[in-house]
N, C-alpha and C positions, 0 to 999 in steps of 0.2 A: 285223727281229729284234724290235723293240718289239711288233709286232703278234702275233708268236708268243708272247711272254711274257704279253701281255694275254689272249690266247685261252686259254692254259694256266691263268692265274689265274682266269678266268671259269669254267673247267671244274672246276678242283680245289676252289675255295672252296665251291661248293654240295655237293660230295661230302664235304668235311670237316665241314660243318655237319650234313649228314645222318648222318654217322658219329658225331656227338657230340664231335668233336675240338675244336670251338670252342664254348666255354661262354658263357652269359650272365654277364657279370661286373659288372653294375651294383650298386655297393655298396648294401646295405640292401634289395635287391629281394626279393620273396617267394621267387623261385626260389633265390636265394643262401641265404636263411635255411633253406629246406627242405633244401638239399644239405649243410648242416653237421650235420644230425641223425644220430644213431646209432640203430640198432635192436638191442635186446637180444632174441635169439631163444631163448636158453637161460639159465636161472638156477635151478640146483637144488643140493641138498646131498646128498652120499652119503658115509657113513663120516666125517662131520665136515669134509669138504672141500667148499667151494662151487665149482661149475663154472659158468662164465659164457661164453657165446658171443655175440658182437656183430658186427653188420654196420656198418662205419664209413661215414662220408660218402663219396660218390662223388668228392669232391675229392681224396682220397688214393689212393695206389697199392694199398694192401692191400685185400683183399676181405673178410677175416674176422679177428677177434681172439678167441682162446681163452685164458681166464684160469682159474687155479685158486688159491684162497685158503683158508687155514686159520687161524683165530683172528686175523684181521686182517692176516696176513702173506702176501705173494704167494709162492706156490710155483712158478708158471710162467706165462709169457706166450708164446704162439705166434701169429705173424702168418701168414696165408695170402696169398701173392703179395706184391708190393711189393719194396722194396730188401732183398734177402735178408740181406746182411751187417749192415745197420743194424737190421733187425728182430731178428736173432739177438742183436745187441749190446744192444739195449734189454732183451730178455728176460733176458740174462745179468746185466746191471747191476742190474735191480730185483728179481731173485730174492732172497728173504729180507728185502725191504724192507716196511715197513708200507704199507698202502693209503694212509693219509693222507700219508706222506712222498712216495710216488710221485706223488700228485696235485699236491702242491706243486712237485715238481721238473719234471713234464712238462707241466702245464697252460700253455697259451698259446704253446707252441713252434710256429713256423710253418715251412712248406716253400715257399720261393719266394713267390709272390703269392697263394697259395691261401687264406691266412687260417687254416689249420689244418695238421696234420701227423699222421703215424701215432702219434707219442708223445702229441700233444694229444688225439687220438681215444681213446687208451687212458685218459688222465686223465678224459675225459668219461664213459667207460663206468664207471670206478671210482667217480666222483662220483655217477653215477646209481644205482648199486647200494648206495652207502653211506648213502643217505637214510633 
């Protein structure tokens, strides 16, 4: 029985690594620092509304964050993928909130041992576009 378990582990572990399921988690490593970065792929103003689309860190479940802001107030936040209920909840809770208040409330929230979270990624996007 032990031999079967060891054989399965030796077979599955390389597949998991190849599929990217096991990440390099050395604190402070270059790969960790790079994975916490966000990418803003859209930042434009139309009819007085600022539309921002960002790609969050691969450390979080969401794959995209779409934000609309008018006069420093968040009109909407929509996450693509991730925990649907939590993402909708975040969007509903910060609707009508100032960008500054959202940053203060969301920055530094973590999800498990990831060191970041979908709310933290949103705060990072808001902070980046507020400079």
